[in-house]
C-alpha positions in Angstrom: -2.5 64.5 59.2 -1.6 62.3 56.2 1.8 63.5 56.2 2.3 62.9 59.8 1.2 59.4 59.3 3.7 59.0 56.6 0.7 58.3 53.9 1.1 59.1 50.3 -1.9 60.5 48.7 -2.1 60.7 44.6 -4.6 61.2 42.2 -5.6 59.8 38.7 -7.2 62.0 36.6 -8.8 60.7 33.2 -7.6 62.5 30.4 -10.9 63.2 28.9 -12.8 66.5 29.9 -15.1 65.7 32.8 -17.5 68.2 33.9 -20.7 68.1 36.3 -23.4 70.6 37.5 -23.1 70.4 41.0 -22.6 72.7 44.2 -18.9 73.3 44.7 -19.4 73.5 48.5 -21.3 70.3 48.8 -18.6 68.3 46.7 -16.1 70.0 48.9 -17.6 68.6 52.2 -18.1 65.2 50.3 -14.4 65.0 49.7 -13.3 66.1 52.8 -15.4 63.4 54.9 -14.5 60.6 52.5 -10.5 61.5 52.2 -10.6 62.1 56.0 -11.8 58.9 56.5 -9.3 57.4 54.5 -6.5 59.0 56.5 -8.0 58.3 59.7 -8.4 54.7 59.1 -4.9 54.2 57.0 -1.9 53.6 59.0 0.5 52.8 56.4 0.5 53.0 52.4 -1.4 55.6 50.7 -4.5 56.8 49.2 -5.5 57.2 45.8 -8.3 59.5 44.4 -9.5 58.9 41.0 -11.9 60.6 38.7 -13.4 60.1 35.3 -16.5 59.5 33.1 -18.7 56.2 33.2 -20.3 55.8 29.7 -23.4 54.3 30.3 -26.2 53.7 27.6 -27.9 56.8 29.4 -26.3 60.0 30.1 -22.4 59.6 30.9 -21.8 60.3 34.5 -18.7 61.5 36.6 -17.3 59.2 39.0 -14.8 60.1 41.8 -13.4 57.1 43.7 -11.4 57.2 46.8 -9.3 54.3 47.5 -6.9 53.5 50.6 -4.8 50.7 52.1 -6.4 51.3 55.7 -7.9 49.0 58.1 -10.9 48.1 55.8 -14.6 47.3 56.6 -16.2 43.7 57.3 -18.8 42.5 54.7 -21.2 42.5 57.7 -20.9 46.1 58.4 -21.0 47.5 54.7 -25.2 47.3 54.6 -24.5 49.6 57.6 -22.1 52.0 56.8 -24.1 55.0 56.1 -26.5 54.4 59.0 -26.4 57.4 61.6 -24.3 56.9 64.4 -22.9 53.6 63.4 -19.1 52.7 63.4 -17.7 49.1 63.1 -15.7 49.8 66.1 -18.0 50.8 69.1 -17.8 51.2 72.8 -15.5 52.9 75.2 -12.3 50.9 73.7 -12.7 51.9 70.4 -9.7 53.1 68.5 -11.0 55.8 66.2 -12.8 58.7 67.3 -15.8 60.4 65.6 -19.7 60.7 65.7 -20.5 58.2 63.2 -22.2 60.9 61.0 -19.6 61.6 58.7 -20.7 59.0 55.5 -24.5 59.5 56.7 -23.8 63.3 55.8 -22.1 62.6 52.8 -24.5 60.3 51.2 -27.2 62.8 51.8 -25.3 65.6 50.3 -24.5 63.1 47.3 -27.8 62.2 47.0 -29.0 66.0 47.2 -27.0 66.4 43.9 -28.7 63.5 42.2 -25.8 61.4 42.7 -25.0 58.0 44.5 -22.5 56.9 46.6 -21.3 52.9 47.1 -18.6 51.3 49.1 -16.4 48.2 48.4 -14.1 47.0 51.0 -12.4 44.1 52.5 -11.2 43.7 56.0 -7.5 44.6 56.4 -7.3 45.5 52.9 -8.9 48.9 52.5 
C-alpha cells in the first residue's frame, strides 16, 4: 500500500546493541498496527521507524517509534486515541475505514509485555 501511495518508509536504528525479552508475535502485531495506521493516514511524504535505547536511572528501556507525515491528530482527540471503537473521523461520511480497535489492541499487547505506548501528534503534521 505504501508503494502504491508513493510513500517512503525508512528506518533509523541505534548503533548500540539493543535487545529485549518479548513475544515476537505480539511485537509483530504491534508494528503491523502502528505502521499500517501510519500508511493509512499518510497521503504524501513518508514514515520513519526508529529504535534504540532510553537510558534511564533504572533499567535501560528499548523504544520503537513510528513517525509519519500524515494528517495528524487533534489535541482534543489524543486522550481518546486508545479507546475502543473511537476514531477522530466518525459517521457515514468518514474518509478512512476501520473498526477503531487497532490502537486499543496495540496498547493492550504492549502492556502485556510490560511496555507502554504514547502518542505525540499535531493536526496536519503527522
